[in-house]
py3Dmol code that shows the C-alpha trace and the ligand (Angstrom):
import py3Dmol

protein = """\
ATOM      1  CA  UNK A   1       0.000   0.000   0.000  1.00  0.00           C
ATOM      2  CA  UNK A   2       1.239   3.495  -0.824  1.00  0.00           C
ATOM      3  CA  UNK A   3       1.546   6.462   1.511  1.00  0.00           C
ATOM      4  CA  UNK A   4      -1.579   7.264   3.549  1.00  0.00           C
ATOM      5  CA  UNK A   5      -3.712   9.897   1.884  1.00  0.00           C
ATOM      6  CA  UNK A   6      -6.549   9.689   4.360  1.00  0.00           C
ATOM      7  CA  UNK A   7      -5.594   8.923   7.906  1.00  0.00           C
ATOM      8  CA  UNK A   8      -7.946   8.199  10.811  1.00  0.00           C
ATOM      9  CA  UNK A   9      -5.928   8.417  13.995  1.00  0.00           C
ATOM     10  CA  UNK A  10      -6.993   7.061  17.375  1.00  0.00           C
ATOM     11  CA  UNK A  11     -10.534   8.267  16.703  1.00  0.00           C
ATOM     12  CA  UNK A  12     -13.123   8.171  19.457  1.00  0.00           C
ATOM     13  CA  UNK A  13     -16.694   9.496  19.390  1.00  0.00           C
ATOM     14  CA  UNK A  14     -18.921   9.940  22.430  1.00  0.00           C
ATOM     15  CA  UNK A  15     -22.403  11.406  22.062  1.00  0.00           C
ATOM     16  CA  UNK A  16     -23.881  13.341  24.991  1.00  0.00           C
ATOM     17  CA  UNK A  17     -22.397  14.169  28.374  1.00  0.00           C
ATOM     18  CA  UNK A  18     -22.412  12.880  31.926  1.00  0.00           C
ATOM     19  CA  UNK A  19     -24.657   9.934  32.789  1.00  0.00           C
ATOM     20  CA  UNK A  20     -26.365   9.986  29.374  1.00  0.00           C
ATOM     21  CA  UNK A  21     -23.057   9.870  27.450  1.00  0.00           C
ATOM     22  CA  UNK A  22     -22.693   7.041  24.973  1.00  0.00           C
ATOM     23  CA  UNK A  23     -19.295   6.073  23.655  1.00  0.00           C
ATOM     24  CA  UNK A  24     -19.884   4.848  20.110  1.00  0.00           C
ATOM     25  CA  UNK A  25     -16.345   4.591  18.686  1.00  0.00           C
ATOM     26  CA  UNK A  26     -13.010   4.046  20.403  1.00  0.00           C
ATOM     27  CA  UNK A  27      -9.454   3.811  19.108  1.00  0.00           C
ATOM     28  CA  UNK A  28     -10.286   3.665  15.390  1.00  0.00           C
ATOM     29  CA  UNK A  29      -7.086   3.615  13.300  1.00  0.00           C
ATOM     30  CA  UNK A  30      -7.194   3.473   9.522  1.00  0.00           C
ATOM     31  CA  UNK A  31      -4.912   4.598   6.695  1.00  0.00           C
ATOM     32  CA  UNK A  32      -6.250   4.811   3.150  1.00  0.00           C
ATOM     33  CA  UNK A  33      -3.987   5.276   0.114  1.00  0.00           C
ATOM     34  CA  UNK A  34      -4.854   7.549  -2.797  1.00  0.00           C
ATOM     35  CA  UNK A  35      -7.005   5.691  -5.302  1.00  0.00           C
ATOM     36  CA  UNK A  36      -7.971   2.992  -2.834  1.00  0.00           C
ATOM     37  CA  UNK A  37     -11.559   1.735  -2.429  1.00  0.00           C
ATOM     38  CA  UNK A  38     -12.221   0.812   1.201  1.00  0.00           C
ATOM     39  CA  UNK A  39     -15.514  -0.544   2.548  1.00  0.00           C
ATOM     40  CA  UNK A  40     -16.681  -0.477   6.146  1.00  0.00           C
ATOM     41  CA  UNK A  41     -18.930  -3.330   7.205  1.00  0.00           C
ATOM     42  CA  UNK A  42     -20.395  -4.253  10.588  1.00  0.00           C
ATOM     43  CA  UNK A  43     -23.612  -4.929  12.413  1.00  0.00           C
ATOM     44  CA  UNK A  44     -26.414  -2.410  12.516  1.00  0.00           C
ATOM     45  CA  UNK A  45     -25.818   0.404  14.989  1.00  0.00           C
ATOM     46  CA  UNK A  46     -22.106  -0.296  15.539  1.00  0.00           C
ATOM     47  CA  UNK A  47     -21.067   3.160  14.338  1.00  0.00           C
ATOM     48  CA  UNK A  48     -20.271   2.868  10.627  1.00  0.00           C
ATOM     49  CA  UNK A  49     -22.197   6.003   9.646  1.00  0.00           C
ATOM     50  CA  UNK A  50     -20.738   7.849  12.613  1.00  0.00           C
ATOM     51  CA  UNK A  51     -17.238   7.002  11.373  1.00  0.00           C
ATOM     52  CA  UNK A  52     -18.077   8.194   7.852  1.00  0.00           C
ATOM     53  CA  UNK A  53     -19.697  11.338   9.271  1.00  0.00           C
ATOM     54  CA  UNK A  54     -16.529  12.227  11.162  1.00  0.00           C
ATOM     55  CA  UNK A  55     -14.556  11.961   7.917  1.00  0.00           C
ATOM     56  CA  UNK A  56     -17.237  14.097   6.249  1.00  0.00           C
ATOM     57  CA  UNK A  57     -16.851  16.700   9.006  1.00  0.00           C
ATOM     58  CA  UNK A  58     -20.516  16.321  10.016  1.00  0.00           C
ATOM     59  CA  UNK A  59     -19.744  14.800  13.435  1.00  0.00           C
ATOM     60  CA  UNK A  60     -16.783  16.076  15.487  1.00  0.00           C
ATOM     61  CA  UNK A  61     -14.165  13.648  16.802  1.00  0.00           C
ATOM     62  CA  UNK A  62     -14.305  13.487  20.601  1.00  0.00           C
ATOM     63  CA  UNK A  63     -10.696  12.357  20.614  1.00  0.00           C
ATOM     64  CA  UNK A  64      -8.219  11.639  17.825  1.00  0.00           C
ATOM     65  CA  UNK A  65      -8.238  13.121  14.339  1.00  0.00           C
ATOM     66  CA  UNK A  66      -8.934  12.651  10.664  1.00  0.00           C
ATOM     67  CA  UNK A  67      -6.215  13.908   8.307  1.00  0.00           C
ATOM     68  CA  UNK A  68      -6.845  14.180   4.575  1.00  0.00           C
ATOM     69  CA  UNK A  69      -3.940  15.092   2.294  1.00  0.00           C
ATOM     70  CA  UNK A  70      -2.033  16.542   5.275  1.00  0.00           C
ATOM     71  CA  UNK A  71      -4.951  18.678   6.534  1.00  0.00           C
ATOM     72  CA  UNK A  72      -7.012  17.987   9.648  1.00  0.00           C
ATOM     73  CA  UNK A  73     -10.741  17.648   8.975  1.00  0.00           C
ATOM     74  CA  UNK A  74     -12.737  20.120  11.056  1.00  0.00           C
ATOM     75  CA  UNK A  75     -15.901  20.856   9.056  1.00  0.00           C
ATOM     76  CA  UNK A  76     -17.770  19.613   5.978  1.00  0.00           C
ATOM     77  CA  UNK A  77     -16.201  20.537   2.647  1.00  0.00           C
ATOM     78  CA  UNK A  78     -16.443  19.744  -1.064  1.00  0.00           C
ATOM     79  CA  UNK A  79     -13.135  17.829  -0.981  1.00  0.00           C
ATOM     80  CA  UNK A  80     -15.096  15.149   0.944  1.00  0.00           C
ATOM     81  CA  UNK A  81     -18.332  14.661  -0.991  1.00  0.00           C
ATOM     82  CA  UNK A  82     -20.962  12.363   0.527  1.00  0.00           C
ATOM     83  CA  UNK A  83     -23.622  10.229  -1.153  1.00  0.00           C
ATOM     84  CA  UNK A  84     -26.302   9.052   1.303  1.00  0.00           C
ATOM     85  CA  UNK A  85     -28.672   6.089   1.057  1.00  0.00           C
ATOM     86  CA  UNK A  86     -31.605   8.347   0.365  1.00  0.00           C
ATOM     87  CA  UNK A  87     -30.979  10.920  -2.260  1.00  0.00           C
ATOM     88  CA  UNK A  88     -30.764  14.536  -1.166  1.00  0.00           C
ATOM     89  CA  UNK A  89     -31.714  16.228  -4.428  1.00  0.00           C
ATOM     90  CA  UNK A  90     -33.691  19.458  -4.396  1.00  0.00           C
ATOM     91  CA  UNK A  91     -37.172  18.589  -5.722  1.00  0.00           C
ATOM     92  CA  UNK A  92     -37.817  21.904  -7.462  1.00  0.00           C
ATOM     93  CA  UNK A  93     -34.653  21.735  -9.562  1.00  0.00           C
ATOM     94  CA  UNK A  94     -34.060  19.562 -12.626  1.00  0.00           C
ATOM     95  CA  UNK A  95     -31.437  16.826 -12.663  1.00  0.00           C
ATOM     96  CA  UNK A  96     -29.029  19.142 -14.473  1.00  0.00           C
ATOM     97  CA  UNK A  97     -29.715  22.060 -12.101  1.00  0.00           C
ATOM     98  CA  UNK A  98     -29.106  19.861  -9.044  1.00  0.00           C
ATOM     99  CA  UNK A  99     -25.603  19.050 -10.268  1.00  0.00           C
ATOM    100  CA  UNK A 100     -25.024  22.559 -11.609  1.00  0.00           C
ATOM    101  CA  UNK A 101     -25.773  24.040  -8.175  1.00  0.00           C
ATOM    102  CA  UNK A 102     -22.882  22.112  -6.621  1.00  0.00           C
ATOM    103  CA  UNK A 103     -20.592  22.853  -9.574  1.00  0.00           C
ATOM    104  CA  UNK A 104     -21.339  26.589  -9.363  1.00  0.00           C
ATOM    105  CA  UNK A 105     -20.653  26.604  -5.637  1.00  0.00           C
ATOM    106  CA  UNK A 106     -17.364  24.713  -5.856  1.00  0.00           C
ATOM    107  CA  UNK A 107     -15.971  26.237  -9.065  1.00  0.00           C
ATOM    108  CA  UNK A 108     -17.283  29.812  -8.970  1.00  0.00           C
ATOM    109  CA  UNK A 109     -14.344  32.029  -9.911  1.00  0.00           C
ATOM    110  CA  UNK A 110     -12.244  29.082 -11.132  1.00  0.00           C
ATOM    111  CA  UNK A 111     -14.264  27.997 -14.172  1.00  0.00           C
ATOM    112  CA  UNK A 112     -16.272  30.183 -16.543  1.00  0.00           C
ATOM    113  CA  UNK A 113     -20.069  29.775 -16.761  1.00  0.00           C
ATOM    114  CA  UNK A 114     -19.640  27.831 -20.016  1.00  0.00           C
ATOM    115  CA  UNK A 115     -17.001  25.557 -18.458  1.00  0.00           C
ATOM    116  CA  UNK A 116     -19.250  24.928 -15.458  1.00  0.00           C
ATOM    117  CA  UNK A 117     -22.140  24.016 -17.756  1.00  0.00           C
ATOM    118  CA  UNK A 118     -19.943  21.599 -19.724  1.00  0.00           C
ATOM    119  CA  UNK A 119     -18.542  20.084 -16.528  1.00  0.00           C
ATOM    120  CA  UNK A 120     -22.085  19.516 -15.220  1.00  0.00           C
ATOM    121  CA  UNK A 121     -23.086  17.731 -18.432  1.00  0.00           C
ATOM    122  CA  UNK A 122     -19.851  15.717 -18.466  1.00  0.00           C
ATOM    123  CA  UNK A 123     -20.591  14.378 -14.979  1.00  0.00           C
ATOM    124  CA  UNK A 124     -24.195  13.529 -15.877  1.00  0.00           C
ATOM    125  CA  UNK A 125     -22.774  11.661 -18.855  1.00  0.00           C
ATOM    126  CA  UNK A 126     -20.401   9.694 -16.565  1.00  0.00           C
ATOM    127  CA  UNK A 127     -23.407   8.253 -14.695  1.00  0.00           C
ATOM    128  CA  UNK A 128     -25.447   7.825 -17.909  1.00  0.00           C
ATOM    129  CA  UNK A 129     -28.078  10.400 -16.964  1.00  0.00           C
ATOM    130  CA  UNK A 130     -27.769  12.858 -19.834  1.00  0.00           C
ATOM    131  CA  UNK A 131     -31.081  11.722 -21.299  1.00  0.00           C
ATOM    132  CA  UNK A 132     -32.945  12.752 -18.108  1.00  0.00           C
ATOM    133  CA  UNK A 133     -31.193  16.051 -17.469  1.00  0.00           C
ATOM    134  CA  UNK A 134     -34.360  18.154 -17.709  1.00  0.00           C
ATOM    135  CA  UNK A 135     -36.485  15.933 -15.470  1.00  0.00           C
ATOM    136  CA  UNK A 136     -37.288  16.704 -11.836  1.00  0.00           C
ATOM    137  CA  UNK A 137     -36.291  14.186  -9.111  1.00  0.00           C
ATOM    138  CA  UNK A 138     -39.963  13.142  -8.712  1.00  0.00           C
ATOM    139  CA  UNK A 139     -40.022  12.080 -12.381  1.00  0.00           C
ATOM    140  CA  UNK A 140     -37.112   9.598 -12.187  1.00  0.00           C
ATOM    141  CA  UNK A 141     -36.565   6.237 -10.437  1.00  0.00           C
ATOM    142  CA  UNK A 142     -34.699   5.664  -7.157  1.00  0.00           C
ATOM    143  CA  UNK A 143     -31.685   4.259  -9.012  1.00  0.00           C
ATOM    144  CA  UNK A 144     -31.596   7.284 -11.301  1.00  0.00           C
ATOM    145  CA  UNK A 145     -31.741   9.627  -8.302  1.00  0.00           C
ATOM    146  CA  UNK A 146     -28.733   7.849  -6.792  1.00  0.00           C
ATOM    147  CA  UNK A 147     -26.918   8.231 -10.119  1.00  0.00           C
ATOM    148  CA  UNK A 148     -27.559  11.974  -9.990  1.00  0.00           C
ATOM    149  CA  UNK A 149     -26.309  12.069  -6.386  1.00  0.00           C
ATOM    150  CA  UNK A 150     -23.128  10.317  -7.500  1.00  0.00           C
ATOM    151  CA  UNK A 151     -22.729  12.742 -10.434  1.00  0.00           C
ATOM    152  CA  UNK A 152     -23.130  15.668  -8.072  1.00  0.00           C
ATOM    153  CA  UNK A 153     -20.513  14.250  -5.688  1.00  0.00           C
ATOM    154  CA  UNK A 154     -18.040  13.463  -8.516  1.00  0.00           C
ATOM    155  CA  UNK A 155     -18.578  16.894 -10.046  1.00  0.00           C
ATOM    156  CA  UNK A 156     -17.094  18.470  -6.927  1.00  0.00           C
ATOM    157  CA  UNK A 157     -13.828  16.621  -7.704  1.00  0.00           C
ATOM    158  CA  UNK A 158     -13.551  15.456  -4.095  1.00  0.00           C
ATOM    159  CA  UNK A 159     -10.286  14.152  -2.681  1.00  0.00           C
ATOM    160  CA  UNK A 160     -12.316  11.380  -1.109  1.00  0.00           C
ATOM    161  CA  UNK A 161     -15.751  10.136  -2.071  1.00  0.00           C
ATOM    162  CA  UNK A 162     -17.814   9.060   0.945  1.00  0.00           C
ATOM    163  CA  UNK A 163     -20.608   6.600   0.210  1.00  0.00           C
ATOM    164  CA  UNK A 164     -23.069   5.779   3.018  1.00  0.00           C
ATOM    165  CA  UNK A 165     -25.003   2.753   1.785  1.00  0.00           C
ATOM    166  CA  UNK A 166     -25.601   4.440  -1.556  1.00  0.00           C
ATOM    167  CA  UNK A 167     -27.363   1.406  -3.040  1.00  0.00           C
ATOM    168  CA  UNK A 168     -29.162   0.326   0.152  1.00  0.00           C
ATOM    169  CA  UNK A 169     -32.659   1.331  -0.910  1.00  0.00           C
ATOM    170  CA  UNK A 170     -32.505  -0.129  -4.427  1.00  0.00           C
ATOM    171  CA  UNK A 171     -33.747  -3.411  -5.892  1.00  0.00           C
ATOM    172  CA  UNK A 172     -31.114  -6.060  -6.645  1.00  0.00           C
ATOM    173  CA  UNK A 173     -30.860  -5.466 -10.387  1.00  0.00           C
ATOM    174  CA  UNK A 174     -30.662  -1.668 -10.141  1.00  0.00           C
ATOM    175  CA  UNK A 175     -28.123  -2.089  -7.382  1.00  0.00           C
ATOM    176  CA  UNK A 176     -25.966  -4.352  -9.561  1.00  0.00           C
ATOM    177  CA  UNK A 177     -26.059  -1.840 -12.441  1.00  0.00           C
ATOM    178  CA  UNK A 178     -25.048   0.997 -10.141  1.00  0.00           C
ATOM    179  CA  UNK A 179     -22.238  -1.028  -8.577  1.00  0.00           C
ATOM    180  CA  UNK A 180     -20.902  -1.711 -12.074  1.00  0.00           C
ATOM    181  CA  UNK A 181     -21.105   2.001 -12.918  1.00  0.00           C
ATOM    182  CA  UNK A 182     -19.224   2.945  -9.753  1.00  0.00           C
ATOM    183  CA  UNK A 183     -16.528   0.371 -10.561  1.00  0.00           C
ATOM    184  CA  UNK A 184     -16.156   1.709 -14.112  1.00  0.00           C
ATOM    185  CA  UNK A 185     -16.028   5.331 -12.953  1.00  0.00           C
ATOM    186  CA  UNK A 186     -13.505   4.573 -10.244  1.00  0.00           C
ATOM    187  CA  UNK A 187     -11.324   2.673 -12.723  1.00  0.00           C
ATOM    188  CA  UNK A 188     -11.387   5.716 -15.011  1.00  0.00           C
ATOM    189  CA  UNK A 189     -10.925   8.459 -12.395  1.00  0.00           C
ATOM    190  CA  UNK A 190      -8.955   6.618  -9.684  1.00  0.00           C
ATOM    191  CA  UNK A 191     -11.059   8.161  -6.902  1.00  0.00           C
ATOM    192  CA  UNK A 192     -10.294   7.445  -3.274  1.00  0.00           C
ATOM    193  CA  UNK A 193     -13.498   5.959  -1.842  1.00  0.00           C
ATOM    194  CA  UNK A 194     -14.733   5.103   1.645  1.00  0.00           C
ATOM    195  CA  UNK A 195     -18.050   3.220   1.575  1.00  0.00           C
ATOM    196  CA  UNK A 196     -20.347   2.005   4.340  1.00  0.00           C
ATOM    197  CA  UNK A 197     -22.321  -1.100   3.427  1.00  0.00           C
ATOM    198  CA  UNK A 198     -24.270  -3.989   4.997  1.00  0.00           C
ATOM    199  CA  UNK A 199     -23.825  -6.146   1.947  1.00  0.00           C
ATOM    200  CA  UNK A 200     -20.930  -8.640   1.996  1.00  0.00           C
ATOM    201  CA  UNK A 201     -21.007  -9.263  -1.765  1.00  0.00           C
ATOM    202  CA  UNK A 202     -21.023  -5.547  -2.493  1.00  0.00           C
ATOM    203  CA  UNK A 203     -18.039  -5.018  -0.187  1.00  0.00           C
ATOM    204  CA  UNK A 204     -16.041  -7.844  -1.777  1.00  0.00           C
ATOM    205  CA  UNK A 205     -16.931  -6.897  -5.345  1.00  0.00           C
ATOM    206  CA  UNK A 206     -16.011  -3.215  -5.024  1.00  0.00           C
ATOM    207  CA  UNK A 207     -13.242  -2.981  -2.447  1.00  0.00           C
ATOM    208  CA  UNK A 208      -9.474  -3.174  -2.268  1.00  0.00           C
ATOM    209  CA  UNK A 209      -9.864  -3.653   1.471  1.00  0.00           C
ATOM    210  CA  UNK A 210     -12.797  -4.415   3.754  1.00  0.00           C
ATOM    211  CA  UNK A 211     -12.775  -2.901   7.224  1.00  0.00           C
ATOM    212  CA  UNK A 212     -14.777  -5.008   9.667  1.00  0.00           C
ATOM    213  CA  UNK A 213     -16.114  -3.229  12.735  1.00  0.00           C
ATOM    214  CA  UNK A 214     -16.698  -4.856  16.107  1.00  0.00           C
ATOM    215  CA  UNK A 215     -20.115  -4.459  17.716  1.00  0.00           C
ATOM    216  CA  UNK A 216     -20.823  -1.322  19.701  1.00  0.00           C
ATOM    217  CA  UNK A 217     -20.788   0.352  22.110  1.00  0.00           C
ATOM    218  CA  UNK A 218     -17.122   1.370  21.903  1.00  0.00           C
ATOM    219  CA  UNK A 219     -16.868  -0.170  18.452  1.00  0.00           C
ATOM    220  CA  UNK A 220     -13.511  -0.312  16.756  1.00  0.00           C
ATOM    221  CA  UNK A 221     -11.893  -1.995  13.768  1.00  0.00           C
ATOM    222  CA  UNK A 222     -11.786  -5.747  14.382  1.00  0.00           C
ATOM    223  CA  UNK A 223     -10.067  -6.835  11.201  1.00  0.00           C
ATOM    224  CA  UNK A 224      -9.115  -5.525   7.767  1.00  0.00           C
ATOM    225  CA  UNK A 225      -9.375  -7.917   4.835  1.00  0.00           C
ATOM    226  CA  UNK A 226      -7.658  -7.168   1.498  1.00  0.00           C
ATOM    227  CA  UNK A 227      -9.323  -8.360  -1.710  1.00  0.00           C
ATOM    228  CA  UNK A 228      -6.464  -9.144  -4.086  1.00  0.00           C
ATOM    229  CA  UNK A 229      -8.224  -8.854  -7.420  1.00  0.00           C
ATOM    230  CA  UNK A 230      -7.672  -6.326 -10.193  1.00  0.00           C
ATOM    231  CA  UNK A 231     -10.460  -3.745 -10.618  1.00  0.00           C
ATOM    232  CA  UNK A 232     -12.895  -3.199 -12.247  1.00  0.00           C
ATOM    233  CA  UNK A 233     -14.245  -6.688 -11.636  1.00  0.00           C
ATOM    234  CA  UNK A 234     -16.707  -8.764 -13.546  1.00  0.00           C
ATOM    235  CA  UNK A 235     -19.358  -9.969 -11.084  1.00  0.00           C
ATOM    236  CA  UNK A 236     -19.860 -13.266 -12.926  1.00  0.00           C
ATOM    237  CA  UNK A 237     -16.177 -14.054 -13.378  1.00  0.00           C
ATOM    238  CA  UNK A 238     -15.167 -13.262  -9.771  1.00  0.00           C
ATOM    239  CA  UNK A 239     -17.836 -15.516  -8.268  1.00  0.00           C
ATOM    240  CA  UNK A 240     -15.587 -18.509  -9.019  1.00  0.00           C
ATOM    241  CA  UNK A 241     -12.272 -16.824  -8.217  1.00  0.00           C
ATOM    242  CA  UNK A 242     -10.437 -18.236  -5.190  1.00  0.00           C
ATOM    243  CA  UNK A 243      -9.391 -14.816  -3.761  1.00  0.00           C
ATOM    244  CA  UNK A 244     -12.977 -13.591  -4.032  1.00  0.00           C
ATOM    245  CA  UNK A 245     -14.432 -16.709  -2.433  1.00  0.00           C
ATOM    246  CA  UNK A 246     -11.919 -16.587   0.438  1.00  0.00           C
ATOM    247  CA  UNK A 247     -12.478 -12.885   1.126  1.00  0.00           C
ATOM    248  CA  UNK A 248     -16.234 -13.405   1.117  1.00  0.00           C
ATOM    249  CA  UNK A 249     -15.976 -16.360   3.502  1.00  0.00           C
ATOM    250  CA  UNK A 250     -13.688 -14.401   5.851  1.00  0.00           C
ATOM    251  CA  UNK A 251     -16.110 -11.462   6.072  1.00  0.00           C
ATOM    252  CA  UNK A 252     -19.103 -13.730   6.639  1.00  0.00           C
ATOM    253  CA  UNK A 253     -17.195 -15.625   9.298  1.00  0.00           C
ATOM    254  CA  UNK A 254     -16.276 -12.384  11.064  1.00  0.00           C
ATOM    255  CA  UNK A 255     -19.825 -11.012  10.981  1.00  0.00           C
ATOM    256  CA  UNK A 256     -21.881 -14.081  11.723  1.00  0.00           C
ATOM    257  CA  UNK A 257     -19.625 -16.243  13.860  1.00  0.00           C
ATOM    258  CA  UNK A 258     -17.227 -14.038  15.699  1.00  0.00           C
ATOM    259  CA  UNK A 259     -19.409 -10.923  15.873  1.00  0.00           C
ATOM    260  CA  UNK A 260     -22.912 -12.319  15.944  1.00  0.00           C
ATOM    261  CA  UNK A 261     -25.345  -9.611  17.059  1.00  0.00           C
TER     262      UNK A 261
END
"""
ligand_1 = """\
31
ATP
N -26.080 12.425 16.740
C -26.190 11.378 17.556
N -26.483 11.546 18.869
C -26.568 10.493 19.717
N -26.375 9.212 19.337
C -26.074 8.970 18.045
C -25.978 10.039 17.093
N -25.663 9.494 15.887
C -25.591 8.163 16.087
N -25.837 7.845 17.375
C -25.793 6.492 17.968
O -24.539 5.932 17.644
C -24.663 4.528 17.403
C -24.067 4.215 16.031
O -24.902 4.755 14.995
P -24.505 4.682 13.463
O -25.636 5.256 12.688
O -23.162 5.240 13.271
O -24.430 3.109 13.251
P -24.372 2.268 11.897
O -23.394 1.177 12.134
O -24.157 3.157 10.744
O -25.849 1.679 11.854
P -26.716 1.148 10.617
O -25.908 0.046 10.012
O -27.955 0.621 11.283
O -26.951 2.299 9.716
C -26.128 4.203 17.537
O -26.352 3.669 18.806
C -26.805 5.538 17.367
O -28.007 5.568 18.062
"""
view = py3Dmol.view(width=600, height=400)
view.addModel(protein, "pdb")
view.setStyle({"model": 0}, {"cartoon": {"style": "trace"}})
view.addModel(ligand_1, "xyz")
view.setStyle({"model": 1}, {"stick": {}})
view.zoomTo()
view.show()
């Protein structure tokens, strides 16, 4: 693994104070290299979203720190774009305008209006949503809304892309298509990605490494499993690959035997 680009150092998060305080995370240590795809998996409520939210700057670290490209994370910022499970598109704007809004905010003063318009369309093209650019969010499917959310995040050119169960609310086929799109895009752009998921197959298919969390309270990283397979991967071909099968078995064993909830 190369030099750490994103570094989570002795991170602890406690919500509340005094007798009602709840310590959710303790001693979380993780280094992510540039261009790496890392998934976080663990039982419901262990603190996966909390961990991602600290990296996003949405939840403050109680102790420890998150360092991205040599800078400590202290607040949300476009260099750490987040895609949530449920889309967060503005209903009164078209697909194109939703992405354009983020592009205008991030690149105002750095790109001309024409460049910003082209960049918006380029990112909609990356997620295959050009055909629906004039539709409102209410006029497109859940999978299409997630595609737009991904386009909006990519359009900010983040240093790290944070995905919080981005495919969690989708049917299996739509989910598979979107996973393939994310793999293709990441192969082309070499994004650094941190993704929270519940889905073992999704984690193994997409990740360079899978971070397995222990159960909360005071959850931490129990084990990190590398998946030694070139990306992007073909979901049919990998199903019979020994590295894939072993990684999958190791994650299932961790979750359902050693960390049964
Ligand atoms: N802002 C908050 N204030 C108080 N408690 C919180 C807050 N955010 C999360 N928690 C608590 O922290 C714990 C971890 O929540 P978190 O959402 O990070 O878990 P998760 O692993 O992502 O769960 P799931 O897989 O079900 O989405 C839970 O007990 C939750 O109730």
